[in-house]
Every structure is written in structure tokens, then in C-alpha cells.
N, C-alpha and C positions, 0 to 999 in steps of 0.2 A: 350573220355572227359567223365566225369561223372556229371551227371545233379544233381541240387540240391534235387530233389524228391527222387533219388536213394541214396544220401548221406542219407537224413532224413529217409528212410525206413531201411537202414541198422542202424543207431542207434537207432532205435526204436525197433530191435530186428526182423524185418521181413523176414530179410534174414539168420536168425539163425534158423528157423525152430521152431519157436513158433506158428505157425498157424498148425490147426491137418485136415487131410484130411477127410471129411465127406461123398463123394461121388465122384465116377470115373466113367461119362460117357463116353463111347467108350476109355477109358483107360486114359483118361485125368483127373487127381486129381483136385476135387476143394476142396480148404480148407478156412478155417473159422478161423480168428483170436479171441483170447477169449474175446476182447472187441465187437465184432459184437452181441452177445445176449443181451447183458446191453445197446448197442445203441437201437436195437429195441424194448426193454421194457421200455426204458425211452421215445421212440418217441411215442409209444403205449399210455403211461400212460399220456402224455404233451396231445396229440390229445383227448383220453377220457375225462379228466378232465376238460380241457380249452378250447380248439378248437371246437370240436364238439358241445357241449352245446349252447354254444354261436349262432354257424352258422346254425344249425338245433334244434331249441327247441321243447320240448314235447315229445321226445322220451324216451325208458326207458334205464336205466344205462347198460342192457345187450347189447341192440342194440348199443349204443355208442362203448362199450368195441369191440363188435365182427368188428366194422368197423374202429375201431382204430388199431387191432391188423393186420387185413387185409391189410389196408393201409401201416403200418409198415413194415411188410414183403414184400409186392409188392415195398418200396421204397427201402429197404435193398438187395433186388433181382435184381434190376435194377442199383444200383450204380456200379458195375464192368463192365457193358457195356458202361459206359460214357468214360471210359479210351482205349477203343478199339482202336480207331483212332490215339492214342498218342504213341503207341507202346510200 
């Protein structure tokens, strides 16, 4: 039986090789879809521009940018681990 997630992934082209292998620890290729850098960039921009200045006022723009980029990268790297238990 095919799940709805598998059908959606196939229709979006994820099964057709649109992701690029960027790293292969222990021979297991790690792939990144072309939309991930855009998602990280938009998340970092939203955090640095709107969220962090309201949450922690009085810091420099560089501090907001560095914190936003680090947080967006951590979020993006943690997302694949959330699907580990779903097979």
C-alpha cells in the first residue's frame, strides 16, 4: 500500500533524483533538495528581521544575523531526524 506522503513525494519529483548528494558519511549519501537553501535563507531572514529584535532588543545587526543563521541551520539539520520513527 502506498502512503499519501510517498505519492506526494513522487509527484514533487523527490523520487526522480532532483536532490543532490552533498556528503557521504560511512558511504551513505546525504542529499539536499534544491529548495532547502532557500528555506534556510528565508527562515534566517525572518528571524533576524522580525523575531530576534523583538525578543532580545538592543543587540547589533550582526548579532541578530549570526544568531538567525545558526538557528536556521540547526533547524534544517534537525528536520530529517523527526521522520526517523515513521519509516
